[in-house]
Structures are given as structure tokens and as C-alpha cells.
VEXDREN-2710 file (C-alpha; in Angstrom, 1 decimal):
% VEXDREN-2710
k/r/px/py/pz
1/MET/112.1/115.9/103.7
2/TYR/111.5/117.5/100.3
3/LYS/111.8/121.0/101.8
4/LEU/115.3/120.1/103.0
5/VAL/116.6/119.0/99.6
6/LYS/114.6/121.4/97.4
7/PRO/117.1/124.3/97.7
8/LEU/119.9/121.9/96.4
9/PHE/117.8/120.9/93.4
10/PHE/116.8/124.5/92.6
11/LYS/120.5/125.5/92.4
12/MET/120.8/123.1/89.5
13/ASN/119.8/123.7/85.9
14/PRO/116.1/122.6/85.8
15/GLU/116.6/119.9/83.2
16/SER/119.7/118.6/85.0
17/ALA/117.8/118.6/88.3
18/HIS/115.0/116.5/86.7
19/HIS/117.5/113.8/85.6
20/PHE/119.2/113.9/88.9
21/VAL/116.0/113.5/90.9
22/THR/114.5/110.8/88.6
23/GLY/117.8/108.9/88.7
24/GLY/117.9/109.1/92.5
25/VAL/114.3/107.9/92.8
26/SER/115.1/105.0/90.4
27/PHE/118.0/104.0/92.6
28/VAL/115.9/104.1/95.8
29/THR/113.2/101.9/94.3
30/LYS/115.8/99.3/93.2
31/ILE/117.0/98.9/96.8
32/TRP/115.3/96.2/98.8
33/GLY/112.3/97.8/100.5
34/GLY/112.8/101.1/98.7
35/LYS/109.4/101.0/97.0
36/SER/107.6/100.1/100.2
37/VAL/109.2/103.0/102.0
38/LEU/108.1/105.5/99.3
39/LYS/104.6/104.1/99.3
40/ALA/104.3/104.2/103.1
41/SER/105.6/107.8/103.1
42/TYR/103.5/109.2/100.2
43/ALA/100.8/106.9/98.9
44/LEU/97.3/106.9/100.4
45/GLU/94.5/104.4/99.6
46/HIS/90.9/104.7/100.5
47/PRO/87.7/103.5/98.9
48/SER/86.4/107.1/98.7
49/LEU/89.3/108.0/96.5
50/GLU/88.4/105.6/93.7
51/ARG/86.9/106.9/90.5
52/GLU/85.5/105.4/87.3
53/VAL/86.0/107.8/84.4
54/PHE/85.7/107.1/80.7
55/GLY/85.3/103.4/81.5
56/LEU/88.5/103.1/83.5
57/LYS/88.9/102.5/87.2
58/PHE/91.3/104.9/89.0
59/LYS/92.5/104.2/92.5
60/ASN/92.6/107.9/93.1
61/PRO/92.0/111.0/90.8
62/VAL/95.5/112.4/91.1
63/GLY/97.7/111.8/88.1
64/LEU/101.1/112.8/86.8
65/ALA/100.8/115.0/83.7
66/ALA/102.6/114.3/80.4
67/GLY/106.1/115.8/80.1
68/PHE/107.6/114.4/83.3
69/ASP/108.1/110.9/82.0
70/LYS/108.4/111.4/78.2
71/ASN/109.9/108.0/77.4
72/ALA/108.0/105.7/79.9
73/SER/111.3/105.3/81.9
74/TYR/109.9/105.8/85.4
75/ILE/106.5/104.3/85.6
76/GLU/107.2/102.0/88.6
77/GLU/109.1/104.7/90.4
78/MET/106.4/107.4/90.0
79/ALA/103.7/104.9/90.9
80/SER/105.4/104.5/94.3
81/PHE/104.5/108.1/95.2
82/GLY/100.8/107.2/95.0
83/PHE/99.7/108.6/91.7
84/GLY/96.4/107.2/90.4
85/PHE/97.5/107.5/86.8
86/ILE/100.6/108.4/84.9
87/GLU/100.7/109.9/81.4
88/ILE/103.8/109.3/79.3
89/GLY/105.0/111.5/76.4
90/THR/104.5/113.5/74.5
91/VAL/105.8/110.8/72.1
92/THR/106.3/111.2/68.4
93/PRO/106.8/108.5/65.7
94/ARG/110.5/109.2/65.2
95/PRO/113.0/110.1/68.0
96/GLN/113.8/113.8/68.1
97/PRO/116.2/115.8/70.3
98/GLY/113.8/118.7/70.9
99/ASN/114.9/122.4/70.9
100/ASP/118.3/123.6/71.8
101/LYS/119.3/123.9/75.5
102/PRO/118.7/125.7/77.7
103/ARG/115.0/125.1/77.2
104/MET/113.5/125.1/80.7
105/PHE/113.6/128.0/83.2
106/ARG/112.3/128.5/86.7
107/LEU/110.3/131.6/87.6
108/ILE/110.6/131.1/91.3
109/PRO/108.8/134.3/92.5
110/ASP/105.8/133.1/90.3
111/ALA/106.1/129.4/91.3
112/ALA/106.2/128.7/87.6
113/LEU/108.3/127.2/84.8
114/ILE/108.8/128.2/81.2
115/ASN/109.6/125.3/78.9
116/ARG/110.3/125.0/75.2
117/MET/111.4/121.4/75.2
118/GLY/110.0/120.7/71.7
119/PHE/108.7/117.1/72.1
120/ASN/112.2/115.7/72.9
121/ASN/111.7/112.0/73.1
122/GLN/113.1/108.7/72.0
123/GLY/110.2/107.8/69.7
124/ALA/107.0/105.8/70.1
125/ASP/108.6/102.4/69.5
126/VAL/111.1/102.9/72.4
127/ALA/108.3/103.9/74.7
128/ALA/106.2/101.0/73.7
129/GLY/109.1/98.6/74.3
130/ARG/109.6/99.9/77.9
131/LEU/105.9/99.6/78.6
132/LYS/105.8/96.1/77.2
133/HIS/108.5/95.0/79.6
134/LEU/107.2/96.7/82.8
135/LYS/107.6/94.4/85.7
136/ASP/105.3/96.0/88.2
137/LYS/103.1/99.0/87.4
138/GLY/100.7/97.9/90.1
139/ASP/97.2/99.3/89.6
140/VAL/98.2/102.6/88.2
141/ILE/96.5/103.6/84.9
142/ILE/98.8/104.6/82.0
143/GLY/98.0/107.2/79.4
144/GLY/99.8/107.8/76.1
145/ASN/100.2/111.4/75.1
146/ILE/100.9/111.5/71.3
147/GLY/102.1/114.3/69.0
148/LYS/103.7/114.9/65.6
149/ASN/107.4/115.2/64.7
150/LYS/108.7/118.7/64.1
151/ILE/109.6/118.0/60.5
152/THR/106.2/116.6/59.6
153/PRO/104.1/119.2/57.8
154/ASN/100.6/119.8/59.2
155/GLU/98.9/118.4/56.2
156/ASN/100.5/115.0/57.0
157/ALA/100.1/115.3/60.8
158/VAL/97.4/112.7/61.0
159/ASP/99.9/110.0/59.8
160/ASP/102.1/110.7/62.9
161/TYR/99.2/110.4/65.3
162/ILE/98.1/107.1/63.6
163/TYR/101.7/105.7/63.9
164/CYS/101.8/106.5/67.7
165/PHE/98.3/105.1/68.2
166/HIS/99.3/101.8/66.7
167/ALA/102.7/101.7/68.5
168/LEU/101.2/102.3/71.9
169/TYR/97.8/100.7/71.6
170/ASP/98.6/97.4/73.4
171/TYR/100.4/99.1/76.3
172/VAL/98.4/102.2/77.4
173/ASP/95.0/102.5/78.9
174/TYR/94.0/105.7/77.2
175/PHE/95.3/108.2/74.6
176/VAL/95.8/111.9/74.6
177/VAL/96.0/113.8/71.3
178/ASN/98.3/116.8/71.9
179/VAL/97.8/119.6/69.4
180/SER/98.3/122.4/72.0
181/SER/102.0/122.6/72.8
182/PRO/103.4/126.0/71.9
183/ASN/106.9/124.6/71.3
184/THR/106.4/122.8/68.0
185/PRO/106.1/125.3/65.2
186/GLY/102.5/125.4/63.7
187/LEU/101.2/122.6/66.0
188/ARG/98.5/124.8/67.6
189/ASP/97.1/125.4/64.1
190/LEU/95.8/121.9/64.4
191/GLN/93.4/123.0/67.1
192/GLU/91.3/124.6/64.3
193/LYS/88.1/122.8/63.8
194/GLU/88.7/121.2/60.3
195/PRO/92.2/119.7/60.9
196/LEU/91.3/118.6/64.4
197/MET/88.1/116.9/63.3
198/HIS/90.1/115.0/60.7
199/ILE/92.7/113.8/63.2
200/LEU/90.2/112.7/65.8
201/ASN/87.7/111.1/63.3
202/THR/90.6/109.2/61.8
203/LEU/91.8/107.9/65.1
204/GLN/88.3/107.1/66.2
205/GLY/87.8/105.1/63.0
206/ILE/90.9/103.0/63.8
207/ASN/89.9/102.7/67.4
208/GLN/86.5/101.3/66.6
209/GLU/88.1/98.6/64.5
210/LYS/90.0/97.3/67.5
211/ALA/88.7/94.5/69.7
212/ALA/88.5/96.9/72.6
213/ALA/88.5/100.6/71.9
214/LYS/90.7/102.8/74.1
215/PRO/89.5/106.2/75.4
216/ILE/90.9/109.1/73.3
217/LEU/91.2/112.5/74.9
218/LEU/92.1/115.9/73.5
219/LYS/94.6/118.2/75.3
220/ILE/93.8/121.9/74.7
221/ALA/95.6/125.2/75.3
222/PRO/94.5/127.7/78.0
223/ASP/94.7/130.5/75.4
224/LEU/91.6/129.6/73.4
225/THR/88.8/132.1/73.2
226/ASP/85.3/131.2/74.3
227/SER/84.3/130.8/70.6
228/GLN/87.2/128.3/70.2
229/LEU/86.1/126.5/73.3
230/ASP/82.6/126.3/71.9
231/ASP/84.2/124.6/68.9
232/ILE/86.0/122.2/71.2
233/VAL/82.7/121.2/72.8
234/ASP/81.2/120.6/69.4
235/ILE/84.2/118.6/68.2
236/VAL/84.2/116.3/71.3
237/GLN/80.5/115.7/70.9
238/GLN/80.7/115.1/67.1
239/THR/83.7/112.8/67.2
240/LYS/82.6/111.1/70.4
241/ILE/86.0/111.1/71.9
242/ALA/86.2/110.3/75.6
243/GLY/87.0/113.8/77.0
244/VAL/89.3/116.7/77.3
245/ILE/92.5/117.6/79.2
246/ALA/92.4/121.2/80.2
247/THR/95.0/122.7/80.0
248/ASN/98.4/122.8/78.5
249/THR/100.9/125.6/79.1
250/THR/100.1/129.2/78.3
251/ILE/101.9/131.7/76.0
252/SER/100.6/134.6/78.1
253/ARG/103.1/136.5/80.3
254/GLU/100.4/138.6/82.1
255/GLY/101.1/139.3/85.7
256/LEU/104.5/137.6/86.0
257/GLN/106.8/139.0/88.7
258/SER/110.0/137.2/87.9
259/ASP/113.2/138.6/86.2
260/PRO/112.1/140.2/83.0
261/LYS/114.9/138.5/81.1
262/LEU/113.6/135.1/82.2
263/VAL/110.0/136.1/81.5
264/GLN/110.9/136.9/77.9
265/GLU/112.2/133.4/77.2
266/MET/110.2/131.7/74.5
267/GLY/108.1/128.7/75.6
268/GLY/105.0/127.8/77.5
269/VAL/104.4/128.9/81.1
270/SER/103.1/126.4/83.7
271/GLY/102.5/126.6/87.4
272/LYS/100.7/129.0/89.6
273/PRO/100.1/131.7/86.9
274/LEU/97.9/129.1/85.2
275/THR/95.8/128.2/88.2
276/LYS/92.9/130.6/87.6
277/ARG/92.8/130.3/83.8
278/SER/92.8/126.5/83.7
279/THR/90.0/126.4/86.2
280/GLU/88.0/128.9/84.1
281/VAL/88.4/126.7/81.0
282/ILE/87.3/123.6/83.0
283/ARG/84.2/125.4/84.3
284/TYR/83.3/126.8/80.9
285/LEU/83.6/123.4/79.2
286/HIS/81.7/121.7/81.9
287/THR/78.9/124.2/81.8
288/LYS/78.7/124.6/78.1
289/SER/78.7/120.9/77.4
290/ASN/76.1/120.2/80.2
291/ALA/78.7/117.9/81.7
292/SER/78.4/115.6/78.7
293/PHE/82.1/114.5/78.8
294/PRO/84.8/114.1/81.4
295/ILE/87.5/116.8/81.9
296/VAL/90.9/116.2/83.3
297/GLY/92.1/119.4/85.1
298/VAL/95.7/120.4/85.0
299/GLY/97.5/123.7/85.5
300/GLY/98.7/125.4/88.6
301/ILE/97.7/122.8/91.2
302/HIS/100.1/123.6/94.1
303/SER/97.8/122.7/97.1
304/ALA/94.9/120.5/98.1
305/GLU/92.7/123.6/97.8
306/ASP/93.8/124.1/94.2
307/ALA/92.9/120.5/93.4
308/LEU/89.5/120.8/95.1
309/GLU/88.8/123.9/93.1
310/LYS/89.5/122.1/89.8
311/LEU/87.2/119.3/90.8
312/ASP/84.4/121.6/92.0
313/ALA/84.7/123.4/88.6
314/GLY/83.9/120.2/86.8
315/ALA/87.0/118.1/86.5
316/SER/86.7/114.4/87.0
317/LEU/90.4/113.9/87.5
318/ILE/93.4/116.1/88.0
319/GLN/97.1/116.1/87.0
320/LEU/100.3/117.5/88.5
321/TYR/103.6/118.6/87.0
322/THR/104.9/122.0/88.1
323/GLY/103.2/121.8/91.5
324/PHE/104.8/118.4/92.0
325/ILE/108.2/120.0/91.3
326/TYR/107.7/123.0/93.6
327/GLU/105.8/121.3/96.4
328/GLY/107.2/117.8/96.3
329/PRO/105.6/114.3/96.3
330/GLY/103.8/115.0/99.6
331/LEU/101.3/117.1/97.6
332/ILE/99.7/113.9/96.3
333/ARG/99.0/112.7/99.8
334/LYS/97.7/116.1/100.9
335/ILE/95.2/116.1/98.0
336/CYS/94.0/112.6/98.8
337/LYS/93.6/113.4/102.5
338/ALA/91.5/116.5/101.6
339/LEU/89.4/114.4/99.3
340/ILE/88.8/111.8/102.0
341/LYS/87.7/114.4/104.5
342/LYS/85.4/116.0/101.9
END
């Protein structure tokens, strides 16, 4: 079915297509029986798919990565496709429009996207309000990916993460600290050891004061050197956060075959060009840390084989975004079938 309509979507501007598709799915799920049809077509449940990771029980290890549902607008809709978990955001304390349009580009020969969205979102309070009034999220786990506003200087970044943590705490199952997007000026500087330790230790301190602490994960860039990855291992172990999401988009343009004008657009690359590097990062972290913390693998998963490779490299869970756009919702079921057979 998706193969039939995909050419229509790909004739549209990527951002317009996103809103068109999510709006259409939302319409279908509001029709009587619509959710049941989607679940019957795409979702797959089996005891062997269940995972317990950082203290949470996932019905399957296939999640929707942050960036697709920035404002927690489509939780119930996306859950109908059979995702085991859905990560909202990145959200910031204050609403912000993001970067000027156009800000997303398809690299079709590379099965990739370039985006420079710039944390466009309606703010943490709006997302929290939507999550609070969810009617039926089922048994899907919800993560909250949090970042800083563009106008917030890096020396005050921790205040933005604290705000988002408090705003979403009652409504998400885990948190992700995003310091790895290439589309907010200076954000990646927060991946350096000293500022990152400050942010994570501060959030962990607040977390431990809560009645029930929530898992906190760190999302990292694929462009880190081995030395920087060694620092990440050390930081995770010192701060005792729950784990790492590897990886965000890359600023590398190596090996891309698409129109040079498109390739030169500013922003982060996602999709198949990231497949190999994200797996390398997962394997390195898993080995270097002696498997001392869970890793969520994301980047270039376009097939069941890609998913299995990430899991074999040391990932406990995986997430889809660009592969979901290129391959369609059937990819979730294909991955789950492959896992059951394995």
C-alpha cells in the first residue's frame, strides 16, 4: 500500500508531506475501527519481542525516534502502527519557530534526508498538556527528548533542561538529553565533558529527589572521535545515567551521490549514509563500556537486516525515522518478524 502512495508524497515538499501524512493518519484513527485496521495491518505482538531495558518494559524493541512527533500530537496514531515506544521532541522550554524554510531536503539516490529544523516546537508546557490528556496510548512507552532554546546561551543551558525535565516529568517514561543536534548554533559544544557532566549531574540530582526516578539517556552525534566516545563512556558511568542513544544526524557529506546543490544544504544527514557509522559507534560504546549500560541504536535502519545488525552490535533497542519515511510503516512489522524468527 505504501509503495503505491509514496511517489505522491515524494512529489511534495518534505515538511508539507509530513503534515499531510500525519493529518491523514490522524483522520483514519478517528474513524470507527480505524485504529483496529492499522493495528491489524502493521502491529505484531509476541512474547519474544518483549524487552526490559533501564527498568521499563517494552512490548517490542522498535521505537519512533525524536523529531517525527515534536509536540506529542500523534502518540495514539503512531502507536497504532505497532511501535514499542515513541520519543517526542525535541522540546524546549519556550516555543520557537525553528530555522527558516525550506529546512528539510530529500536525497533520494542516497535514501537520506538533510534537515536543519532547529528545534521547532510549541514548547514543553504544550507537549505536557497533550500528554496529560492522552485518551489511549495503550502500552506504548513514551520518551521525552529535551533541548535548549536557540536564544539561551550555553552557560545557562542547564536551566532549559531543568525546565523541560520538570514540565514533562509526570507524563513521560524516560528522558533524553539532546546536545547533539547540528542545527542549533553551539549546541554540540555541550558534548564536551565539563558542560555535559554539569547538565547530567544536575538533572540526576533533581531526579533522585523524585518519588520515582525516571531513566535519563544521552543522545550523541555520530561525528565524535574515539577519544570523545571514551569520554562519553566515562560520563555515563560517572553520572550513572541510564544509557545512550546512538546516534543523531551527521554533518559529514562523505560518499553522497545526490545532486551536489542539495548535498551542500546545511543541516544534519540521516538515513542510509548513517547506517555504517551509527553501528560502529554502538559497537565501540558497547565494547569499551563492557556492556555496562544500554544503548538505543538509531541511524540508517531501512530493513530488518539493518535492525538486526544494530542489535548484534550491542543495541538493546532501536529507533526509526528516515527509514520509516522511505520504507513505510510495514518496516516495523518486518523487523518484528525477523526478531521472532531469530
